[in-house]
BAFIKE-203156 format. One line per 10 residues: for each residue x, y, z of N, C-alpha, C. Coordinates in nm, 3 decimals, m for minus. Layout:
// BAFIKE-203156
X,Y,Z,X,Y,Z,X,Y,Z; ... .
This chain:
// BAFIKE-203156
0.084,m0.118,0.000,0.000,0.000,0.000,0.088,0.124,0.000; 0.067,0.211,m0.100,0.140,0.337,m0.108,0.040,0.449,m0.084; 0.059,0.523,0.025,m0.042,0.619,0.069,m0.019,0.758,0.011; 0.006,0.765,m0.119,0.005,0.893,m0.186,0.141,0.954,m0.211; 0.138,1.067,m0.284,0.258,1.133,m0.335,0.338,1.035,m0.421; 0.270,0.982,m0.521,0.332,0.885,m0.611,0.433,0.954,m0.703; 0.393,1.069,m0.756,0.476,1.148,m0.847,0.461,1.294,m0.804; 0.572,1.369,m0.807,0.564,1.511,m0.772,0.518,1.590,m0.895; 0.387,1.626,m0.894,0.329,1.707,m1.000,0.362,1.651,m1.138; 0.340,1.520,m1.154,0.384,1.449,m1.274,0.290,1.462,m1.391 .
0.341,1.422,m1.507,0.265,1.417,m1.631,0.206,1.277,m1.647; 0.124,1.261,m1.752,0.068,1.129,m1.781,0.179,1.029,m1.811; 0.283,1.072,m1.880,0.396,0.983,m1.908,0.467,0.940,m1.782; 0.481,1.031,m1.685,0.542,0.996,m1.557,0.462,0.887,m1.488; 0.331,0.901,m1.485,0.247,0.801,m1.421,0.247,0.670,m1.498; 0.259,0.678,m1.628,0.268,0.556,m1.708,0.396,0.479,m1.675; 0.507,0.552,m1.661,0.634,0.488,m1.623,0.625,0.430,m1.482; 0.560,0.503,m1.394,0.545,0.454,m1.256,0.462,0.326,m1.252; 0.357,0.320,m1.334,0.274,0.199,m1.340,0.357,0.080,m1.388; 0.447,0.101,m1.482,0.536,m0.006,m1.528,0.620,m0.060,m1.413 .
0.672,0.032,m1.329,0.750,m0.009,m1.213,0.665,m0.088,m1.114; 0.543,m0.042,m1.089,0.455,m0.110,m0.995,0.421,m0.250,m1.046; 0.394,m0.262,m1.175,0.364,m0.394,m1.233,0.482,m0.490,m1.214; 0.603,m0.439,m1.232,0.723,m0.522,m1.212,0.733,m0.570,m1.068; 0.706,m0.480,m0.973,0.717,m0.516,m0.832,0.605,m0.612,m0.791; 0.487,m0.598,m0.849,0.380,m0.692,m0.820,0.419,m0.833,m0.862; 0.482,m0.844,m0.978,0.527,m0.976,m1.023,0.638,m1.029,m0.934; 0.726,m0.940,m0.889,0.838,m0.984,m0.806,0.790,m1.033,m0.669; 0.695,m0.961,m0.611,0.643,m0.997,m0.479,0.527,m1.095,m0.486; 0.472,m1.114,m0.605,0.353,m1.198,m0.622,0.242,m1.150,m0.529 .
0.221,m1.018,m0.531,0.120,m0.956,m0.444,0.072,m0.827,m0.508; m0.055,m0.793,m0.488,m0.105,m0.666,m0.544,m0.049,m0.546,m0.469; m0.030,m0.437,m0.539,0.011,m0.310,m0.480,m0.100,m0.209,m0.503; m0.152,m0.152,m0.396,m0.259,m0.054,m0.404,m0.202,0.086,m0.386; m0.265,0.184,m0.449,m0.219,0.321,m0.435,m0.338,0.413,m0.410; m0.309,0.527,m0.347,m0.402,0.638,m0.337,m0.323,0.765,m0.371; m0.392,0.877,m0.376,m0.330,1.002,m0.418,m0.296,1.090,m0.299; m0.185,1.163,m0.311,m0.145,1.262,m0.213,m0.147,1.401,m0.272; m0.116,1.501,m0.192,m0.126,1.639,m0.237,m0.031,1.672,m0.352; 0.081,1.599,m0.363,0.175,1.626,m0.472,0.133,1.559,m0.603 .
0.035,1.469,m0.597,m0.014,1.404,m0.719,m0.105,1.498,m0.796; m0.122,1.468,m0.924,m0.214,1.541,m1.009,m0.313,1.440,m1.067; m0.441,1.461,m1.038,m0.542,1.358,m1.062,m0.561,1.327,m1.210; m0.571,1.429,m1.294,m0.597,1.402,m1.436,m0.483,1.323,m1.501; m0.355,1.362,m1.484,m0.246,1.280,m1.538,m0.243,1.139,m1.479; m0.282,1.124,m1.352,m0.288,0.992,m1.290,m0.388,0.903,m1.363; m0.507,0.955,m1.391,m0.606,0.878,m1.464,m0.558,0.845,m1.605; m0.493,0.942,m1.669,m0.448,0.921,m1.807,m0.333,0.820,m1.814; m0.236,0.833,m1.724,m0.115,0.752,m1.734,m0.115,0.625,m1.653; m0.163,0.632,m1.529,m0.159,0.515,m1.440,m0.279,0.424,m1.462 .
m0.397,0.480,m1.457,m0.519,0.399,m1.473,m0.557,0.380,m1.618; m0.519,0.476,m1.702,m0.558,0.477,m1.843,m0.710,0.464,m1.855; m0.778,0.547,m1.779,m0.924,0.554,m1.778,m0.967,0.699,m1.793; m1.097,0.718,m1.818,m1.152,0.852,m1.827,m1.140,0.923,m1.693; m1.114,1.051,m1.698,m1.087,1.132,m1.578,m1.210,1.143,m1.489; m1.189,1.121,m1.360,m1.287,1.151,m1.257,m1.221,1.246,m1.157; m1.301,1.327,m1.091,m1.244,1.429,m1.004,m1.186,1.371,m0.875; m1.234,1.254,m0.833,m1.186,1.193,m0.708,m1.154,1.046,m0.734; m1.057,0.993,m0.657,m1.016,0.853,m0.673,m1.022,0.785,m0.537; m1.130,0.710,m0.513,m1.145,0.634,m0.390,m1.218,0.504,m0.422 .
m1.195,0.402,m0.338,m1.248,0.269,m0.368,m1.235,0.182,m0.244; m1.288,0.060,m0.252,m1.278,m0.035,m0.141,m1.254,m0.175,m0.198; m1.193,m0.259,m0.115,m1.179,m0.401,m0.147,m1.205,m0.479,m0.019; m1.230,m0.608,m0.032,m1.257,m0.692,0.084,m1.192,m0.827,0.066; m1.161,m0.891,0.178,m1.128,m1.032,0.176,m1.222,m1.103,0.273; m1.190,m1.223,0.312,m1.282,m1.299,0.397,m1.297,m1.239,0.537; m1.194,m1.165,0.582,m1.195,m1.117,0.720,m1.212,m0.966,0.733; m1.165,m0.888,0.633,m1.154,m0.743,0.649,m1.212,m0.669,0.529; m1.256,m0.544,0.556,m1.286,m0.447,0.452,m1.178,m0.340,0.453; m1.134,m0.298,0.335,m1.030,m0.196,0.323,m1.084,m0.081,0.238 .
m1.071,0.040,0.290,m1.119,0.159,0.221,m1.002,0.250,0.190; m0.996,0.294,0.065,m0.885,0.376,0.015,m0.944,0.512,m0.022; m0.914,0.613,0.058,m0.981,0.742,0.046,m0.897,0.843,m0.033; m0.965,0.942,m0.086,m0.900,1.052,m0.157,m0.912,1.177,m0.071; m0.801,1.219,m0.010,m0.803,1.337,0.076,m0.741,1.459,0.008; m0.712,1.449,m0.123,m0.659,1.564,m0.195,m0.758,1.681,m0.193; m0.705,1.798,m0.171,m0.787,1.919,m0.182,m0.733,2.000,m0.300; m0.767,1.953,m0.419,m0.714,2.018,m0.538,m0.562,2.015,m0.539; m0.501,2.130,m0.558,m0.355,2.139,m0.559,m0.301,2.199,m0.431; m0.383,2.202,m0.325,m0.337,2.254,m0.196,m0.260,2.148,m0.119 .
m0.183,2.192,m0.021,m0.110,2.100,0.066,m0.205,2.028,0.161; m0.308,2.096,0.205,m0.398,2.043,0.308,m0.489,1.934,0.251; m0.544,1.854,0.342,m0.635,1.748,0.305,m0.779,1.781,0.333; m0.869,1.725,0.251,m1.012,1.749,0.268,m1.088,1.636,0.201; m1.190,1.582,0.266,m1.274,1.478,0.209,m1.409,1.539,0.173; m1.447,1.526,0.047,m1.570,1.587,m0.001,m1.693,1.514,0.054; m1.805,1.581,0.049,m1.929,1.529,0.109,m1.975,1.400,0.042; m1.964,1.392,m0.091,m2.009,1.272,m0.161,m1.928,1.150,m0.117; m1.799,1.169,m0.100,m1.713,1.059,m0.055,m1.747,1.019,0.088; m1.778,1.118,0.173,m1.819,1.089,0.310,m1.945,1.004,0.312 .
m2.042,1.038,0.229,m2.167,0.963,0.224,m2.144,0.822,0.171; m2.058,0.808,0.071,m2.023,0.675,0.020,m1.961,0.591,0.131; m1.868,0.649,0.206,m1.801,0.574,0.313,m1.901,0.536,0.422; m1.988,0.628,0.457,m2.088,0.599,0.560,m2.175,0.480,0.519; m2.224,0.481,0.396,m2.310,0.373,0.349,m2.235,0.241,0.344; m2.111,0.243,0.298,m2.031,0.121,0.289,m2.006,0.062,0.428; m1.969,0.146,0.522,m1.937,0.097,0.657,m2.059,0.036,0.725; m2.175,0.093,0.702,m2.296,0.044,0.769,m2.358,m0.075,0.696; m2.303,m0.110,0.581,m2.358,m0.224,0.508,m2.279,m0.352,0.527; m2.170,m0.347,0.603,m2.084,m0.464,0.620,m2.058,m0.492,0.767 .
m2.060,m0.620,0.808,m2.031,m0.656,0.946,m1.882,m0.674,0.974; m1.799,m0.669,0.869,m1.656,m0.697,0.886,m1.583,m0.580,0.951; m1.474,m0.607,1.022,m1.387,m0.498,1.068,m1.326,m0.428,0.949; m1.300,m0.298,0.963,m1.256,m0.217,0.850,m1.129,m0.140,0.883; m1.053,m0.114,0.778,m0.932,m0.032,0.785,m0.941,0.075,0.678; m0.905,0.198,0.715,m0.900,0.309,0.622,m0.756,0.342,0.587; m0.731,0.370,0.460,m0.604,0.425,0.415,m0.630,0.562,0.354; m0.550,0.660,0.393,m0.563,0.794,0.336,m0.430,0.867,0.349; m0.412,0.969,0.268,m0.284,1.039,0.268,m0.269,1.130,0.390; m0.365,1.215,0.413,m0.356,1.313,0.522,m0.410,1.252,0.653 .
m0.334,1.259,0.761,m0.380,1.201,0.887,m0.483,1.287,0.957; m0.558,1.222,1.045,m0.645,1.291,1.139,m0.563,1.359,1.248; m0.621,1.462,1.306,m0.555,1.528,1.419,m0.554,1.437,1.540; m0.436,1.422,1.601,m0.419,1.353,1.728,m0.307,1.421,1.803; m0.283,1.377,1.926,m0.182,1.442,2.010,m0.047,1.460,1.941; 0.005,1.362,1.864,0.136,1.380,1.802,0.137,1.478,1.684; 0.018,1.529,1.645,0.009,1.610,1.523,m0.036,1.753,1.550; m0.029,1.794,1.676,m0.072,1.929,1.711,0.004,2.037,1.636; 0.132,2.011,1.604,0.213,2.111,1.537,0.188,2.114,1.387; 0.104,2.024,1.338,0.084,2.013,1.193,m0.062,2.034,1.152 .
m0.139,2.103,1.234,m0.280,2.126,1.199,m0.294,2.194,1.064; m0.200,2.281,1.032,m0.206,2.358,0.908,m0.191,2.272,0.783; m0.151,2.144,0.799,m0.117,2.062,0.684,m0.201,1.935,0.671; m0.259,1.886,0.780,m0.324,1.755,0.780,m0.468,1.764,0.731; m0.548,1.659,0.754,m0.689,1.658,0.714,m0.763,1.771,0.787; m0.826,1.858,0.710,m0.887,1.977,0.768,m1.030,1.955,0.816; m1.099,1.854,0.765,m1.235,1.826,0.814,m1.241,1.690,0.883; m1.147,1.670,0.973,m1.140,1.545,1.048,m1.260,1.522,1.138; m1.321,1.629,1.189,m1.439,1.614,1.276,m1.552,1.546,1.199; m1.569,1.583,1.073,m1.673,1.522,0.991,m1.643,1.373,0.967 .
m1.517,1.341,0.943,m1.482,1.200,0.925,m1.505,1.121,1.053; m1.473,1.179,1.165,m1.496,1.111,1.293,m1.644,1.079,1.312; m1.729,1.169,1.272,m1.873,1.143,1.285,m1.916,1.028,1.194; m1.856,1.018,1.076,m1.890,0.911,0.982,m1.850,0.775,1.036; m1.733,0.766,1.098,m1.683,0.636,1.143,m1.723,0.602,1.286; m1.791,0.695,1.352,m1.836,0.668,1.489,m1.935,0.552,1.490; m1.919,0.462,1.586,m2.007,0.346,1.602,m2.007,0.255,1.479; m1.893,0.246,1.411,m1.877,0.152,1.300,m1.768,0.051,1.337; m1.734,m0.034,1.241,m1.633,m0.137,1.265,m1.492,m0.095,1.224; m1.468,0.035,1.206,m1.334,0.082,1.172,m1.240,0.054,1.291 .
m1.132,m0.017,1.263,m1.036,m0.055,1.367,m0.906,0.024,1.359; m0.873,0.073,1.239,m0.745,0.144,1.224,m0.751,0.236,1.103; m0.672,0.343,1.109,m0.654,0.437,0.999,m0.504,0.451,0.975; m0.461,0.429,0.850,m0.320,0.441,0.814,m0.303,0.556,0.716; m0.203,0.640,0.742,m0.183,0.759,0.660,m0.034,0.790,0.647; m0.004,0.902,0.586,0.135,0.944,0.566,0.145,1.095,0.575; 0.201,1.159,0.472,0.198,1.303,0.448,0.293,1.386,0.534; 0.299,1.364,0.664,0.371,1.459,0.750,0.520,1.427,0.766; 0.565,1.315,0.714,0.708,1.281,0.709,0.769,1.252,0.847; 0.688,1.207,0.940,0.743,1.152,1.064,0.643,1.051,1.120 .
0.697,0.943,1.176,0.612,0.835,1.226,0.547,0.875,1.357; 0.419,0.843,1.370,0.349,0.866,1.496,0.225,0.780,1.501; 0.170,0.762,1.619,0.045,0.688,1.634,m0.027,0.736,1.758; m0.158,0.716,1.755,m0.240,0.744,1.873,m0.364,0.657,1.865; m0.423,0.631,1.981,m0.544,0.550,1.992,m0.657,0.641,2.035; m0.768,0.636,1.959,m0.882,0.723,1.990,m1.011,0.644,1.973; m1.087,0.632,2.081,m1.214,0.559,2.079,m1.199,0.420,2.021; m1.089,0.354,2.055,m1.065,0.218,2.010,m1.013,0.206,1.868; m0.989,0.319,1.800,m0.937,0.318,1.662,m0.790,0.355,1.664; m0.707,0.267,1.610,m0.564,0.292,1.602,m0.535,0.382,1.482 .
m0.469,0.495,1.506,m0.428,0.586,1.401,m0.276,0.580,1.387; m0.228,0.541,1.268,m0.085,0.523,1.245,m0.044,0.607,1.125; 0.055,0.691,1.144,0.112,0.770,1.035,0.253,0.720,1.008; 0.278,0.681,0.885,0.410,0.631,0.848,0.505,0.747,0.823; 0.634,0.723,0.848,0.737,0.816,0.806,0.746,0.811,0.654; 0.837,0.885,0.598,0.844,0.901,0.453,0.952,0.813,0.391; 0.935,0.784,0.263,1.042,0.719,0.187,1.137,0.823,0.127; 1.109,0.951,0.147,1.188,1.056,0.084,1.275,1.132,0.183; 1.215,1.190,0.286,1.291,1.265,0.387,1.207,1.276,0.514; 1.274,1.307,0.624,1.210,1.312,0.756,1.196,1.458,0.799 .
1.085,1.489,0.867,1.062,1.624,0.921,1.054,1.618,1.072; 1.129,1.704,1.137,1.124,1.720,1.283,1.051,1.851,1.312; 0.932,1.839,1.374,0.854,1.959,1.403,0.836,1.978,1.554; 0.936,1.935,1.632,0.931,1.954,1.776,0.921,2.103,1.811; 0.990,2.186,1.732,0.975,2.330,1.743,0.856,2.369,1.656; 0.747,2.416,1.715,0.624,2.435,1.637,0.637,2.533,1.521; 0.727,2.629,1.531,0.734,2.733,1.429,0.859,2.725,1.341; 0.943,2.625,1.363,1.058,2.605,1.275,1.082,2.455,1.263; 1.053,2.402,1.145,1.062,2.258,1.122,1.191,2.227,1.044; 1.250,2.112,1.076,1.380,2.076,1.021,1.370,1.948,0.939 .
1.436,1.946,0.824,1.434,1.832,0.733,1.568,1.761,0.737; 1.564,1.628,0.751,1.684,1.543,0.744,1.659,1.429,0.646; 1.766,1.364,0.603,1.750,1.245,0.520,1.678,1.136,0.601; 1.591,1.063,0.536,1.522,0.955,0.605,1.440,0.873,0.508; 1.446,0.743,0.522,1.368,0.652,0.439,1.321,0.536,0.526; 1.191,0.515,0.533,1.139,0.404,0.611,1.003,0.362,0.557; 0.956,0.249,0.605,0.824,0.199,0.567,0.770,0.115,0.681; 0.642,0.083,0.678,0.577,0.006,0.782,0.536,m0.132,0.732; 0.546,m0.230,0.819,0.489,m0.362,0.798,0.365,m0.373,0.886; 0.249,m0.398,0.825,0.124,m0.411,0.899,0.085,m0.558,0.902 .
0.060,m0.610,1.020,0.019,m0.749,1.038,m0.123,m0.753,1.092; m0.209,m0.831,1.026,m0.349,m0.840,1.066,m0.385,m0.984,1.102; m0.451,m1.000,1.215,m0.516,m1.126,1.249,m0.660,m1.094,1.286; m0.736,m1.194,1.322,m0.873,m1.165,1.362,m0.881,m1.101,1.500; m0.767,m1.094,1.572,m0.765,m1.039,1.706,m0.676,m0.915,1.720; m0.578,m0.900,1.631,m0.477,m0.796,1.652,m0.442,m0.724,1.522; m0.396,m0.598,1.540,m0.331,m0.521,1.434,m0.191,m0.487,1.484; m0.091,m0.529,1.410,0.047,m0.502,1.448,0.115,m0.413,1.345; 0.201,m0.323,1.392,0.273,m0.232,1.303,0.419,m0.230,1.341; 0.505,m0.255,1.244,0.650,m0.249,1.263,0.708,m0.148,1.165 .
0.784,m0.052,1.216,0.851,0.046,1.131,0.991,m0.004,1.098; 1.024,m0.007,0.971,1.157,m0.048,0.926,1.226,0.071,0.861; 1.335,0.114,0.920,1.410,0.229,0.870,1.524,0.181,0.781; 1.535,0.240,0.663,1.644,0.212,0.571,1.753,0.317,0.582; 1.716,0.439,0.619,1.811,0.549,0.634,1.754,0.647,0.735; 1.837,0.690,0.828,1.793,0.785,0.929,1.907,0.883,0.953; 1.906,0.993,0.878,2.011,1.092,0.888,1.993,1.184,1.008; 2.098,1.254,1.041,2.095,1.347,1.154,2.126,1.491,1.114; 2.185,1.511,0.997,2.222,1.645,0.953,2.102,1.716,0.892; 2.081,1.840,0.931,1.971,1.919,0.876,2.001,1.957,0.732 .
1.910,1.923,0.643,1.922,1.958,0.502,1.861,2.096,0.477; 1.749,2.120,0.542,1.675,2.243,0.521,1.587,2.269,0.642; 1.558,2.394,0.668,1.463,2.431,0.772,1.361,2.528,0.713; 1.238,2.522,0.762,1.138,2.616,0.714,1.053,2.664,0.831; 1.007,2.787,0.821,0.932,2.851,0.928,0.782,2.835,0.906; 0.711,2.817,1.017,0.565,2.803,1.015,0.509,2.910,1.108; 0.449,3.012,1.051,0.399,3.122,1.133,0.278,3.081,1.216; 0.187,3.006,1.154,0.064,2.967,1.221,0.044,2.817,1.203; 0.044,2.742,1.312,0.030,2.597,1.303,m0.115,2.551,1.309; m0.209,2.641,1.315,m0.350,2.605,1.326,m0.410,2.563,1.193 .
m0.535,2.515,1.199,m0.607,2.481,1.077,m0.623,2.604,0.988; m0.629,2.582,0.858,m0.639,2.694,0.765,m0.784,2.740,0.753; m0.803,2.854,0.692,m0.935,2.911,0.671,m1.017,2.817,0.583; m1.134,2.779,0.629,m1.218,2.684,0.555,m1.256,2.738,0.417; m1.268,2.869,0.404,m1.309,2.924,0.275,m1.208,2.892,0.166; m1.079,2.883,0.200,m0.976,2.847,0.104,m1.000,2.705,0.054; m1.034,2.616,0.146,m1.059,2.477,0.110,m1.185,2.464,0.025; m1.292,2.534,0.064,m1.417,2.526,m0.010,m1.398,2.575,m0.154; m1.326,2.685,m0.169,m1.304,2.739,m0.304,m1.226,2.641,m0.390; m1.125,2.577,m0.332,m1.045,2.484,m0.410,m1.125,2.359,m0.445 .
m1.203,2.308,m0.351,m1.284,2.189,m0.378,m1.392,2.220,m0.482; m1.451,2.339,m0.476,m1.551,2.377,m0.577,m1.487,2.384,m0.714; m1.362,2.432,m0.721,m1.293,2.437,m0.850,m1.273,2.297,m0.906; m1.236,2.204,m0.818,m1.208,2.066,m0.862,m1.337,1.995,m0.902; m1.438,2.005,m0.819,m1.559,1.926,m0.840,m1.649,1.983,m0.948; m1.632,2.110,m0.978,m1.720,2.174,m1.077,m1.645,2.207,m1.204 .
C-alpha cells in the first residue's frame, strides 16, 4: 500500500512509467500493490497515465477479503497541501461501513488530528471532525496515513491511528514554528489477524544532519473558505 505522493506534479507519461515499475514489483512480490493520491499528485495525469481511464475528479475505492474491509480514500484538496474529504465521498463511506459486518481499515494520505500532530494542523486533514462522525459506532479498527514525514500513532475511541514516516525525507517539528528536514527513508509492515493489528517500522536510512529548515507562522487549521473554493474548483 502506497499512501500517496506517487509522483511530484507528474505528467501522464510519468504516471505511465510509474505503473510499469509497480507492475514489475507486483510480479516480483507476487502480491497486489494498491495506491491512493497525495497532495503532490495530479489527478488528471494519474487517470491518463496510471489507470488509463476517463478522468474523474476523485479517486477512492474499497476491497474486501474474507476477514476485512479496506477503504482507500481521496483526501486531496485540489492542488493545496492540506487534506479534505468531499461530502459525496463521506456519504459513500458511511453507506459502505454500515452495510458490512466486517472490521474495517481506512487508508488515506492526510492524517487525522491527534496528540502527536498538534504542530501540523495547518497541513493535515482539515475536516477530520466530519470523518470522525462518519466512522463513529462503526467497525473501523485502524486508519493508516502518511503526508507529515514523521512516524506517529495514537489511539482514539478504540481506533488505532498510524502515520508512516516518509520514503523521501524526515521532518522534525518539535519546534512548532521552525521545522527541520533530514534524510530519512522508512516503511511500515502491517500485520493483521482476527484479534490484533500489528505495526512495525523499518528504517532504511535515518540521517541526523539538517538539510533544510522552514518557518511556520501559524500551526493552526487553515481558513475553511480556502478549502471550499479549491474543492468547488475541482468538483465543478
